C-alpha positions in Angstrom: 0.1 -0.1 0.0 3.1 2.3 0.2 3.4 5.0 -2.7 7.1 4.7 -3.8 8.2 8.0 -3.3 7.0 8.3 0.3 9.2 8.6 3.3 8.1 5.8 5.0 7.6 7.6 8.7 5.4 4.6 10.2 6.4 1.2 11.1 3.5 -0.4 10.3 0.2 -0.3 8.8 -3.0 -1.2 8.7 -6.3 -0.6 6.1 -9.7 0.0 8.0 -12.9 0.0 6.0 -15.6 1.1 7.3 -19.4 0.3 6.3 -23.0 0.2 6.9 -24.8 -3.6 6.3 -28.5 -4.4 6.5 -28.8 -7.2 3.6 -29.7 -10.6 4.3 -30.6 -9.1 8.1 -33.2 -6.4 7.9 -34.2 -6.9 3.9 -31.8 -5.9 1.3 -30.9 -2.3 -0.1 -33.8 -2.4 -3.0 -36.0 -3.1 -0.6 -35.1 -0.2 1.5 -34.6 2.2 -1.2 -38.4 1.3 -2.5 -39.7 1.7 1.3 -38.0 5.6 0.9 -39.9 5.8 -2.3 -43.1 5.4 -0.9 -42.6 6.9 2.3 -41.2 9.9 1.1 -38.9 11.5 3.6 -38.8 11.4 7.4 -39.5 15.3 9.0 -38.0 14.5 12.1 -34.1 16.4 11.4 -35.7 19.0 9.6 -36.3 21.7 13.2 -33.5 23.6 12.4 -29.8 23.7 11.5 -28.6 21.9 14.9 -25.2 22.8 16.8 -22.0 22.6 15.0 -20.4 21.8 17.7 -22.1 18.6 18.8 -23.9 17.9 15.3 -21.0 18.8 12.8 -23.3 17.4 9.6 -26.2 19.0 10.8 -29.5 17.5 12.6 -30.2 15.2 10.2 -27.2 12.8 9.0 -28.9 9.8 7.0 -32.0 7.9 5.7 -31.1 4.4 7.0 -30.8 2.5 10.3 -28.8 0.1 10.3 -28.8 -3.4 12.0 -24.7 -3.7 11.9 -21.4 -1.4 11.7 -18.7 -3.1 10.5 -14.9 -2.4 10.2 -12.9 -4.5 8.0 -16.2 -6.9 7.6 -16.6 -7.5 11.1 -19.1 -6.7 13.9 -18.3 -5.3 17.3 -18.6 -8.8 19.4 -15.7 -10.4 17.0 -13.7 -7.6 16.0 -10.2 -7.5 14.7 -7.2 -6.8 16.1 -4.6 -4.6 15.0 -1.3 -5.7 16.1 1.9 -3.6 17.2 4.7 -2.8 19.8 4.4 0.0 22.0 6.4 3.2 20.7 6.0 2.4 16.9 4.6 4.9 14.5 0.9 2.9 12.7 -0.4 4.0 9.8 -4.2 3.9 9.5 -5.7 3.9 5.9 -9.2 3.9 6.8 -12.2 3.7 4.6 -15.6 5.0 4.7 -17.1 2.3 2.1 -20.9 2.9 3.7 -23.8 3.8 1.9 -25.4 6.0 3.6 -23.8 6.6 7.4 -20.5 8.6 8.3 -18.4 7.8 10.7 -16.6 9.7 13.8 -13.5 8.1 14.2 -11.2 7.4 17.5 -8.7 5.4 18.9 -8.6 5.3 22.7 -5.4 7.0 24.6 -3.8 8.3 21.4 -4.3 11.3 18.9 -4.8 10.6 15.5 -2.2 12.5 13.1 -4.1 12.9 9.9 -1.3 13.1 6.9 -3.6 12.4 3.5 -7.0 12.7 2.5 -8.4 10.8 -0.4 -4.8 9.4 -1.4 -3.3 13.3 -1.1 -0.9 14.5 1.6 -1.9 17.1 3.5 0.2 19.3 6.4 -0.2 17.1 8.8 -2.8 18.0 11.3 -3.8 16.2 14.8 -6.9 15.5 16.7 -8.6 13.5 19.1 -11.3 12.3 16.3 -11.8 12.0 12.9 -15.1 12.8 10.9 -15.3 10.6 7.7 -18.0 10.5 5.0 -18.8 8.1 2.8 -16.4 7.5 0.0 -13.8 9.3 1.7 -10.9 8.0 2.7 -7.8 9.2 5.3 -4.3 8.3 6.6 -3.4 8.9 10.0 -0.3 8.0 11.8 -0.3 7.1 15.7 2.3 6.3 18.0 1.4 3.5 19.6 1.5 3.4 23.8 1.4 -0.3 25.7 -1.9 -2.0 26.3 -5.0 -2.9 24.2 -6.5 -0.2 22.8 -10.4 0.4 21.2 -10.5 1.6 17.8 -14.2 3.1 17.4 -16.1 4.2 14.5 -19.8 6.1 15.9 -22.1 6.1 13.0 -22.7 10.1 13.0 -25.9 10.4 14.1 -27.4 7.0 14.6 -27.3 4.0 17.0 -24.2 1.5 17.4 -21.1 1.1 16.8 -18.2 0.0 14.7 -15.5 -1.4 16.7 -11.7 -3.0 16.3 -8.9 -3.5 18.7 -5.3 -2.1 18.7 -3.1 -4.2 20.7 0.6 -3.7 21.7 0.6 -5.9 25.0 -1.2 -8.2 27.7 -4.4 -7.3 29.2 -8.1 -7.4 28.1 -10.3 -6.2 25.2 -11.5 -3.4 25.4 -15.5 -4.6 25.3 -18.0 -4.4 22.8 -19.9 -0.8 23.4 -16.3 1.0 24.7 -16.8 4.7 24.2 -13.4 6.2 24.5 -12.9 9.9 25.6 -11.3 11.3 22.2 -14.7 10.8 20.9 -16.2 13.9 22.1 -12.4 15.2 21.7 -10.9 17.9 18.5 -12.7 16.4 15.3 -10.8 16.9 12.2 -12.8 17.4 9.1 -11.8 18.4 5.7 -12.2 22.0 6.2 -9.0 22.2 8.6 -6.7 20.1 6.1 -4.2 22.2 4.0 -2.6 20.8 0.8 1.2 20.0 0.9 2.6 22.5 -1.7 3.7 19.6 -4.1 0.3 18.7 -4.9 -1.7 22.1 -5.0 -2.6 22.9 -8.4 -0.9 26.4 -10.1 -2.8 29.2 -10.2 -4.1 30.3 -13.4 -7.6 32.2 -14.6 -11.0 30.2 -14.2 -12.2 29.1 -17.9 -15.4 28.5 -16.8 -18.0 27.8 -13.4 -20.9 25.5 -12.9 -23.8 25.7 -10.0 -24.2 22.5 -9.0 -27.6 22.8 -7.2 -28.4 19.7 -4.9 -31.7 19.2 -4.0 -34.8 17.1 -2.9 -38.5 16.5 -3.0 -39.4 14.5 0.4 -43.3 13.3 -1.0 -41.6 11.3 -3.3 -37.8 11.0 -2.5 -36.5 12.2 -4.9 -32.9 13.9 -5.1 -31.8 15.8 -7.6 -28.8 18.2 -9.1 -29.6 21.7 -11.1 -33.7 20.2 -10.6 -33.5 17.1 -12.7 -32.5 13.5 -11.3 -30.2 11.4 -13.3 -31.3 10.4 -16.7 -33.0 13.6 -17.3 -30.4 15.4 -16.4 -28.5 18.3 -18.6 -24.9 16.9 -18.7 -22.3 20.0 -17.5 -19.5 20.6 -20.2 -16.2 21.1 -19.9 -12.8 21.1 -23.0 -9.9 19.5 -22.4 -7.4 21.4 -20.8 -9.7 23.7 -19.0 -9.7 25.1 -15.3 -13.4 24.6 -14.2 -14.7 25.7 -11.1 -17.9 23.5 -9.6 -19.7 25.4 -7.1 -21.9 23.3 -4.7 -25.2 24.6 -3.7 -26.9 22.7 -1.2 -30.6 23.7 -0.8 -31.1 20.7 1.5 -31.3 19.6 4.9 -29.1 17.1 4.6 -25.0 16.8 4.2 -23.8 15.3 0.6 -20.6 13.8 -0.1 -20.2 14.9 -4.0 -17.7 12.7 -6.1 -16.0 13.1 -8.9 -15.1 10.0 -11.1 -12.2 9.9 -13.7 -10.7 13.3 -11.9 -9.6 14.5 -8.7 -10.0 18.6 -7.1 -9.3 21.0 -5.4 -11.3 22.7 -2.4 -11.7 26.1 -2.7 -10.4 27.5 0.5 -9.7 31.1 -1.0 -5.7 31.0 -0.8 -4.9 28.2 -3.0 -4.0 25.8 -0.1 -7.7 23.5 0.4 -6.7 19.9 0.2 -6.7 17.6 -3.0 -9.8 15.2 -2.8 -12.1 13.8 -5.1 -15.2 13.4 -2.5 -16.0 16.6 -0.6 -18.8 16.8 1.8 -21.4 19.6 1.2 -23.0 20.7 4.5 -27.0 21.4 4.6 -27.7 25.0 3.6 -24.5 25.8 2.5 -22.0 25.9 -0.6 -18.7 24.4 -1.3 -16.4 25.1 -4.3 -13.7 22.8 -5.8 -11.5 23.1 -8.7 -11.1 20.8 -11.7 -8.0 20.4 -14.0 -9.5 19.0 -17.5 -7.1 16.4 -18.1 -9.3 13.0 -19.3 -11.7 13.2 -21.6 -14.9 11.5 -21.3 -17.8 11.2 -19.9 -17.9 11.3 -15.8 -20.2 10.6 -13.0 -20.8 13.4 -11.0 -22.9 12.2 -7.6 -23.6 12.2 -4.1 -21.7 9.1 -2.2 -24.7 8.5 -0.1 -25.6 5.7 -2.3 -29.7 6.1 -1.5 -29.4 9.7 -3.0 -27.3 8.6 -6.2 -30.1 5.7 -6.7 -32.6 8.2 -6.4 -31.3 11.0 -8.7 -28.5 13.0 -7.2 -26.1 12.5 -10.0 -25.1 14.3 -13.0 -22.1 13.8 -15.9 -19.4 16.3 -16.5 -19.2 15.8 -20.2 -16.1 16.7 -22.3 -16.8 19.1 -25.6 -15.0 19.4 -28.8 
């Protein structure tokens, strides 16, 4: 998993895949989507914007409550164990493969040093916990203490947890249900990150801007881009060699992790130092701008990585034209 040019400033690494699961336990995803279409949206999370200090994604964080949340395919009662030795530097390569769940991740007794987002290096940022949306990937380095520690991923705004064990010594493993204090500590989100200089886009003028309006129809569970569902959409034109800005305007009360195929982008933070990514969370009733280098001709999906939203229409196409 190590890139050839990396300095390798760690001793051991572990890939941590987070997921939500209902298939074969509580119906299947297609049945759940049909239920959402029949019943429309739950109005329970529509009362306000929530408190950003406790609800960083807003009060409505998902459409499905899952019976299981997993780390590397395992439920908390049978967790994986990551082995190391005290004093070693462990790199955690975290991937959120869930369909409808963002996770708040923390390792008991440790701070997380965030080094990469979506595969690109960032200026290191330390925090107690990390918020990772669907489709996002983060790398974090920790200096291991002596003992057995819970690596917990709480489904943001939902009940339950995903669990793994990081073990460097003897002692009983932390029990299912462990909630490290770090989960309530300093939280890292992508907005705190800055790309390292070597992966930032060179300054240049924009060639075009596309406004990408994210909307929804509660009554029929239709999630839209620029007022249309996929299949009735107008493609977003782009030409090879252009610098194009995508301005996501979220007109809904839910967050949307927006993902572009075939490209990466740089988040526009006003100073040219935003992180390089391919999936970014657009918060409720807020806007986010990202810049794209048109260097991969084709027809590329742009969609919400909440898979229920994408299936219900929140997809369009970035379309190269002559």
